[in-house]
C-alpha angles and dihedrals in degrees: 000000000000115000118209113244095243090061092061089079090056110075095200125164124221089259092055091048089053090050090049093052090045091054091047092053091044092050092048091050092047091049092049091049091048091052092050092050091046092052091046091053090045091054091049091051090051091052092050093049095057 
């Protein structure tokens, strides 16, 4: 497995890498959920305005 050069400065263990990927997935899911809620609220506001 080839490791990108910028990761050489980060002495992470396999456990820390797993935690990092878990946080990335969690953050992506939270962002997606936030966007869906934001769009739903936006549509409701448009319906109440007209």
